[in-house]
Each structure stands twice: as structure tokens, then as C-alpha cells.
C-alpha positions as CSV (number, residue, x, y, z in Angstrom):
1,G,107.2,115.3,111.3
2,H,106.6,118.0,114.2
3,N,105.5,118.0,117.5
4,Y,102.9,120.6,118.8
5,V,101.2,121.4,122.0
6,V,98.4,123.2,121.9
7,D,96.6,125.4,124.8
8,F,92.7,126.0,124.0
9,F,91.0,129.0,126.1
10,I,87.5,129.1,127.0
11,T,84.7,131.3,128.1
12,S,81.0,131.0,129.3
13,R,78.5,133.7,130.6
14,E,78.3,131.6,133.3
15,Q,79.7,129.2,136.3
16,D,78.7,125.3,136.7
17,D,77.1,124.4,139.5
18,V,80.8,123.2,141.2
19,G,82.0,126.7,140.3
20,R,83.7,125.6,137.0
21,V,83.6,127.4,133.5
22,F,83.9,123.9,132.0
23,D,85.1,120.6,133.3
24,F,88.9,120.7,132.6
25,S,88.6,116.9,131.4
26,H,85.8,117.1,129.1
27,L,88.0,119.8,127.5
28,K,90.8,117.9,127.2
29,N,88.8,114.5,125.9
30,R,87.0,116.9,123.4
31,A,89.9,118.3,121.8
32,K,92.1,115.6,122.0
33,D,89.8,113.3,120.1
34,W,89.4,115.8,117.1
35,L,93.1,116.3,116.8
36,D,93.5,112.5,117.3
37,T,91.0,112.0,114.7
38,H,92.2,114.1,112.5
39,W,95.9,115.7,112.7
40,D,97.4,112.8,114.7
41,H,99.9,111.2,112.5
42,S,98.9,112.6,109.7
43,F,100.1,114.9,106.9
44,L,98.5,118.2,107.3
45,V,98.8,119.8,103.4
46,F,97.6,123.1,101.7
47,E,94.1,121.6,99.6
48,E,96.1,123.8,96.3
49,D,99.6,121.8,96.9
50,Q,99.1,119.4,94.0
51,N,102.5,118.6,93.6
52,A,102.6,117.7,97.8
53,I,98.7,115.6,97.8
54,E,100.0,113.8,94.1
55,A,103.6,112.6,95.8
56,L,101.7,112.0,99.6
57,S,99.4,109.5,97.4
58,L,102.0,107.3,96.3
59,V,102.6,106.2,100.3
60,K,101.0,103.8,101.3
61,P,99.3,103.7,104.1
62,C,99.1,107.6,104.4
63,R,96.9,110.0,106.3
64,M,97.0,113.2,104.6
65,F,94.0,116.5,106.4
66,L,93.7,118.9,103.5
67,M,93.4,122.7,105.1
68,P,92.5,125.8,103.3
69,Y,95.9,127.5,103.7
70,N,99.2,126.8,104.2
71,P,99.3,124.8,107.6
72,T,101.8,127.4,109.5
73,A,101.5,127.5,112.9
74,E,99.9,130.4,112.6
75,N,97.2,128.9,110.2
76,M,96.8,125.8,112.4
77,A,96.1,127.9,115.5
78,K,93.2,129.6,113.2
79,Y,91.9,126.4,111.9
80,L,91.4,124.6,115.3
81,L,90.0,128.0,116.5
82,E,87.7,128.9,113.4
83,V,86.9,125.2,112.2
84,A,87.6,122.5,115.0
85,A,86.6,124.5,118.0
86,P,83.2,124.8,117.2
87,Q,82.6,121.5,116.0
88,F,84.0,119.4,118.9
89,M,82.4,122.2,121.7
90,A,79.2,122.5,119.8
91,G,76.0,121.4,122.6
92,T,78.6,122.5,125.3
93,G,77.5,126.3,126.1
94,V,81.3,127.2,126.3
95,S,82.9,128.5,123.7
96,I,87.1,128.9,122.6
97,D,88.3,132.2,122.3
98,R,91.8,131.9,122.0
99,V,94.1,129.0,121.0
100,R,97.9,128.6,121.1
101,I,100.1,126.6,119.4
102,W,103.2,125.7,120.4
103,E,105.8,125.0,117.6
104,T,109.1,124.7,120.3
105,D,109.5,125.6,123.9
106,E,109.6,129.1,122.8
107,S,107.4,130.0,120.3
108,Y,104.1,129.6,119.4
109,A,101.3,131.2,117.4
110,E,98.0,132.0,118.5
111,A,95.0,132.9,116.7
112,S,92.1,134.7,119.1
113,V,88.4,136.3,118.6
114,T,88.1,139.5,119.8
115,L,84.7,141.9,119.4
116,D,86.0,142.9,116.3
117,G,86.5,139.3,114.8
118,P,88.6,137.0,114.4
119,T,92.5,138.0,115.0
120,L,95.7,136.5,114.2
121,T,98.6,136.7,116.4
122,D,102.0,135.6,115.6
123,L,104.5,135.9,118.0
124,E,107.9,134.0,117.3
125,V,109.8,133.8,120.9
126,A,107.3,134.0,124.2
127,T,109.3,134.4,127.1
128,Y,107.5,132.7,130.4
129,V,108.8,132.2,134.3
């Protein structure tokens, strides 16, 4: 399996009385809970990949998470942004407008929402200092 690191970027129209957009510990708990419940120690499988679903169904125990598209890093970032984040951030008054999923220490895929709607950016190698 892979080990990924996910960055969530949040926006809000206002800050709380302490001057924060959102308490990082609450974001971490919400995101981690969703990831642990749905993806941790799971096989992420395209819902139309019957061969993979049938093969994995033979493995006991088996945790499978069916995705509406192929589980590439790009599509995982898109799914976290469009499906998971609205679920785990519901009721907070804060929205996640960008998700970056690191596949390695040097490469990531990123999905973001702009005024024109969802966009997807795939950066194969990111250099940072």
C-alpha cells in the first residue's frame, strides 16, 4: 500500500474571537476521523473495476472503499475536496477550497475550487524550500 500525506486549505469569511479562521486541532480531528473511518487500511477501488472487487472480496478480512473513478492521487484529491470535506466540515462555517495529496516527498496532486468551479492540477514534482 501507499502512505500519503494530505494538506487541507480552508477559507472563511470571518475569524473567531481569537483571530483564527478555524482551530487547527478541530480540522485535524475531523479530517483524521474521516480518513481513518473510510480510507485507512482500505483498498481504494474504482467502483466499476469488477475484477478487483471480486478478487478483493475473497480476502478476509478486507476493507474496500469504492470510488466513482480510478483512485489516482489526482482523483483522491478531487474526492477529498468534493465529497469528503463537505461531509466532515459540515456545520463549521468553514470550507476547504484546496486539497493537496502528497504521493512522495517530492510529488503531489492538488484539487482546488475557484470562482469558475472545480479545477484539478497535477504537479508531478514539487520543489520547495
